[in-house]
matplotlib code that plots the C-alpha trace (Angstrom):
import matplotlib.pyplot as plt

x = [-14.0, -11.2, -11.9, -9.4, -7.2, -6.8, -3.1, -3.3, -2.2, -4.5, -2.0, -2.5, -6.1, -5.1, -3.9, -2.1, -2.8, 0.3, 1.9, -1.4, -2.0, 1.6, 1.1, -2.1, -0.5, 2.8, 4.7, 7.8, 8.3, 11.4, 9.4, 6.8, 9.5, 10.9, 7.5, 6.4, 9.8, 9.4, 12.3, 12.3, 12.6, 9.7, 7.4, 8.6, 7.6, 4.2, 3.9, 4.7, 2.1, 4.8, 4.0, 2.7, 1.7, 1.7, 1.6, -1.4, 0.8, 2.6, -0.8, -2.0, 1.1, 0.8, -2.9, -2.1, 0.6, -1.4, -4.6, -6.6, -8.5, -7.3, -9.9, -8.3, -4.9, -5.8, -8.4, -9.5, -9.6, -11.5, -8.6, -5.1, -2.6, -0.4, 3.2, 5.4]
y = [21.5, 19.5, 15.7, 13.7, 11.1, 7.8, 8.5, 12.2, 12.1, 9.1, 7.5, 10.5, 9.4, 5.9, 5.3, 2.1, 1.0, -1.3, 0.3, 0.0, -3.6, -4.5, -2.9, -4.6, -7.9, -7.2, -7.9, -5.9, -4.8, -6.9, -10.0, -9.2, -8.7, -12.2, -13.8, -12.3, -12.0, -8.3, -5.9, -3.9, -0.8, -1.5, -2.3, 0.8, 2.8, 1.2, 1.8, 5.5, 6.1, 6.8, 3.8, 4.6, 1.0, -2.5, -5.8, -8.0, -10.9, -8.6, -7.3, -11.0, -12.0, -9.2, -9.8, -13.5, -12.8, -10.2, -12.4, -9.4, -8.3, -5.8, -3.3, -3.6, -2.7, 0.0, 2.7, 5.6, 9.1, 12.1, 14.4, 14.0, 13.1, 16.0, 15.7, 15.2]
z = [-15.1, -16.8, -16.7, -14.6, -16.3, -14.5, -13.9, -12.9, -9.2, -8.7, -6.3, -4.0, -3.5, -2.5, 1.1, 2.0, 5.5, 5.6, 8.6, 10.6, 9.6, 10.6, 14.0, 14.6, 13.9, 15.7, 12.5, 11.3, 7.7, 7.7, 8.6, 5.9, 3.3, 4.1, 3.9, 0.6, -1.2, -1.8, -1.0, 2.2, 0.1, -2.1, 0.9, 2.6, -0.5, -0.3, 3.4, 3.1, 0.3, -2.3, -4.7, -8.1, -8.8, -7.4, -9.0, -8.5, -7.4, -4.8, -3.5, -3.2, -1.4, 1.1, 1.7, 2.2, 4.7, 6.7, 6.4, 5.0, 1.9, -0.6, 0.8, 4.2, 2.8, 0.3, 0.9, -1.3, 0.0, -1.5, -0.7, -1.9, 0.8, 1.9, 1.1, 4.1]

ax = plt.figure().add_subplot(projection="3d")
ax.plot(x, y, z, "-o")
ax.set_aspect("equal")
plt.show()
C-alpha cells in the first residue's frame, strides 16, 4: 500500500457543512458574504466542497458569523466525496 501524501485528494475527505449551517440559521450565502467580507464565489466554492484550501482568518470569520466551531463547519469522511 502506497503511503498517502497530505495533499493527495485530501480535500475530498473533508466535507464542508456550510449549506446545512446556513439553512439551520435561516441565513443566505449573500448575507454571510457581506458579514465576513469573502466573495460570494469563494463561499460557494467552499459550500460545494470544491475548495482546496481555506485561510484560518476566513475560517474564523465564518465560524464567528455562524456562531459555530470549526468542527461544526468541517467534518472528515472516510470515503472521498463523489463528483457531481
